[in-house]
N, C-alpha and C positions, 0 to 999 in steps of 0.2 A: 402728823399734820401740824402745821404751825398756825397760831392765831393771827388775826388781822393786825393786832398791835405788834406782835413779833415780826410779822412780814414788813411792817412799816419801819421797825427798828433795823431790820436787815438791810434797808436801803442805805444805811451808813457804811456798809461793807463795800470796799472797792471791787469792781468787777473786772473780769478779763475773759478772753476766749480760751477754753481748754482745747487740747487736741482731740479731734473726733475719736470716740471710743476709749479714751484714756480713763483709767480708774486708779491712778496713783494715790489720790487722796482717800480712796475707799479701802486701802490696804495698810494704812499706817497705824491705826488704833491710838490716835492722840486724844488726850482729854485736857480740858482747861479746868483749873481749880484755884482756890485761894490758899496761900500759905498762911502761917500763923501771924504774919505781919499785915495781912489783908491784900497782899499783892497777887495778881493773877499769874499763875505759872502753867507752863505746858509740860505734860509728861506723857511718855509713850508706854503703852502696855507692853509687857514682856511675856511672851512673844507678841509681836504685832499680829493683827487678825484682819480678815477680809470681811467687809460689811455684808450682811445677809441680803441686802437689797441690790447687789450687783447681779445683773441678769444678762447673759449673752454679751459680756464685755462692756456693759453700760450700767449707769445708775437707773434702777427701775422706778425711782421716786423723785427724779431730778427736780421737777417743779415744786414739790412740797418737801424737799430734803431738809433734814434738821439744821439748826443754826450752826452747829460746829462744822458741818460740811461746807457751809457757805463761807466760813472763816479760813478754811485751808488755803495756804499760800498767799493770804491777804494780810497777815499780821507779822510784825517783826519778831514776835515771841514764838512763832511757829516756824518750822524749817521751810526753806524755799522749795518751789516745785522742782523735782529732779529732771523734768523735761524742759526747764528754762522758761516756763510760762509764768504769768503773774501780772498783777496790776502795775501801772506806772509808778505808783506810790503806795506802799503798804500802810496799814494802820500802825501807829506808834504803840509802844507798850502802854502808855497812858490812855490812848484812845481805846485800845483793846480792853483795858481794865474797866473803864467807864462803861463800855458796851456790855461786858460780861456781868457787871453789877446790875445794870438795868435789866438785862435778859434774865438773870437769876431772880430778880424781884418779880418780873412778869410771870416766870415759870413757877416759882415756888412761893410767891407772896412775901418775899423778903426773908423767908425762913432759911436756915442753913440746911445743906443736904445731909 
């Protein structure tokens, strides 16, 4: 469940219409983290995994899905949607970094993971 502040922050993320029943972003296993220079970087788990919330070919928690799920295919530091969907304009690397820093502060009180 995301907080009201986090929900408000998520309004910065560009939106787009997914294909009905698509779960591409639910099977990637991507994570955003900070490198030693303080830059936000994306890395994929090896091997990729499928989210436990995928039920009957859909996201079972779509309205309250985590922030990382909301960022999929909306930032230039993450891969594009393999189905060709996505917003008209992705968040830049700088916008994504600012977003993740604020999100991290909201989630962890500014502490490192």
